[in-house]
C-alpha positions in Angstrom: 118.1 74.8 125.0 117.0 74.0 121.5 115.6 76.7 119.2 112.3 76.1 117.4 114.1 75.8 114.1 116.5 73.2 115.5 113.7 71.3 117.1 111.9 71.3 113.7 115.0 69.9 112.0 115.4 67.2 114.6 111.7 66.2 114.3 112.1 66.0 110.4 115.2 63.8 110.9 113.3 61.5 113.3 110.3 61.2 111.0 112.5 60.4 108.0 114.2 57.7 110.0 111.0 56.3 111.3 109.4 56.2 107.8 112.5 54.4 106.5 112.4 51.8 109.2 108.6 51.3 108.7 109.0 51.0 105.0 111.8 48.5 105.4 109.8 46.4 107.8 106.8 46.4 105.5 108.8 45.4 102.4 110.6 42.6 104.3 107.3 41.4 105.8 105.5 41.4 102.4 108.2 39.3 100.7 109.3 42.0 98.2 113.0 41.5 98.9 115.0 39.9 96.1 115.4 36.2 96.4 112.1 35.8 98.3 109.2 33.6 97.2 106.6 35.3 95.0 103.9 37.5 96.5 100.8 35.7 97.9 97.8 36.8 100.0 98.6 37.4 103.7 97.5 34.7 106.1 97.0 34.9 109.8 100.3 33.2 110.5 102.0 36.0 108.5 100.6 38.6 110.9 102.4 36.9 113.9 105.6 36.6 111.8 105.8 40.3 111.2 108.4 42.0 113.5 107.5 45.6 114.5 110.2 48.3 114.5 110.0 51.3 116.8 111.6 53.7 119.2 114.3 55.1 116.8 116.9 57.2 118.6 119.7 59.1 116.7 123.1 59.2 118.4 124.3 62.6 119.5 126.8 62.7 116.6 124.1 61.7 114.1 126.0 58.7 112.8 123.9 55.9 114.4 120.3 55.0 114.9 119.3 52.7 117.8 115.8 51.2 117.5 113.8 48.3 118.8 112.5 45.2 117.0 109.6 43.2 118.6 108.6 39.7 117.6 106.0 37.2 118.8 106.7 33.6 119.8 103.5 31.7 119.4 104.8 28.5 120.8 105.8 30.1 124.1 103.0 32.7 124.0 105.5 35.5 124.5 106.7 38.7 123.0 110.4 39.7 122.9 111.9 43.1 122.1 115.6 43.6 121.2 117.6 46.7 120.6 119.4 47.1 117.3 121.7 49.8 115.8 122.3 50.8 112.2 124.5 53.5 110.6 122.4 56.6 109.8 124.0 56.6 106.3 122.8 53.0 105.7 124.4 49.7 106.1 124.2 46.5 108.1 122.1 46.4 111.3 123.9 45.3 114.5 122.0 43.6 117.3 122.9 45.3 120.6 121.0 43.1 123.1 120.9 39.4 123.4 118.1 37.1 122.4 116.1 35.8 125.3 116.0 39.0 127.3 113.5 41.7 126.3 115.0 45.2 126.2 113.4 48.5 125.2 113.5 52.3 125.5 117.0 52.9 124.1 118.5 56.3 125.2 121.9 57.6 124.1 124.1 59.2 126.7 124.6 62.8 125.7 128.3 62.2 124.9 127.4 59.2 122.7 129.7 56.8 124.5 127.0 54.5 125.8 123.4 53.5 125.3 121.1 52.9 128.2 117.9 50.8 128.0 115.3 49.1 130.1 115.1 45.4 130.6 113.6 42.8 133.0 116.2 40.0 133.2 115.6 36.9 135.2 113.2 37.2 138.0 114.1 40.9 138.7 111.8 43.9 138.1 112.5 46.2 135.2 115.8 48.1 135.6 118.0 50.4 133.5 121.1 48.9 131.9 124.0 50.6 130.2 125.9 49.3 127.2 129.3 50.8 126.4 129.6 51.5 122.6 133.2 50.2 122.6 131.8 46.7 123.3 130.8 44.5 126.1 127.6 43.3 127.7 124.9 45.5 129.2 125.5 46.4 132.9 122.6 47.0 135.3 122.9 50.6 136.7 119.7 50.8 138.8 118.4 48.6 141.5 114.9 49.8 142.4 112.8 47.3 144.3 109.5 48.1 142.5 111.2 48.6 139.1 111.6 51.5 136.7 108.8 52.6 134.4 110.8 55.1 132.4 114.0 57.2 132.4 116.0 59.9 130.6 119.6 61.1 130.8 120.4 64.5 132.4 121.7 67.0 129.8 125.3 66.5 131.1 125.0 62.7 131.2 126.0 62.3 134.8 122.5 61.4 136.1 119.3 59.7 135.2 115.8 60.9 136.0 113.7 57.8 136.8 109.9 57.2 136.6 109.0 54.8 139.4 105.8 53.8 141.0 105.5 54.2 144.8 105.3 50.9 146.5 101.8 50.3 147.9 101.4 51.5 151.5 100.8 48.6 153.9 97.5 50.0 155.2 95.3 52.0 152.9 92.6 54.2 154.3 89.1 53.0 153.6 87.0 55.1 151.2 84.2 57.3 152.6 80.8 55.8 151.7 77.8 58.2 151.6 74.6 56.3 151.6 72.1 59.0 152.7 71.5 62.7 152.5 70.5 64.7 155.6 68.6 67.8 155.0 68.5 70.5 157.6 66.5 73.6 157.4 67.3 76.8 159.0 64.6 79.2 159.9 65.5 82.8 160.6 
């Protein structure tokens, strides 16, 4: 179990990383990066061109940060989220998931050897996938008919706890409708 001091240190680290990612996305979106065109007032199209950065997760060894980047495609009226990874010390960002398949909720396995995430690929419902850090494509590790709404690794990394919605029962009971009040008096 984490001590309060360690939890405080972890939260400070997460906040610092989140602020850095937010600042970087704001600077890039505003065109203040060298080599960009000069600043101009924002237009409505600029709002849809801004990619949002979120869900930062630091690897167990503290060397990597996995995070999500979401973008909007106005032509197809869709939103796509991909998972990226960057060295915690700074450096080049690496895309971890393919374009064309939304992926979100990155979670490091406690040993740091793999990264699990949620994705709805093809016609299937949302499932959990695992990506080996040595390379390769994400592999589906759950097959839940109604899909997965959330998940976390067990502390030893051997199991997942899943949040799933119960499938609707075939016959639901009708609600009770009370449309009058009956008063009875008791005389003693």
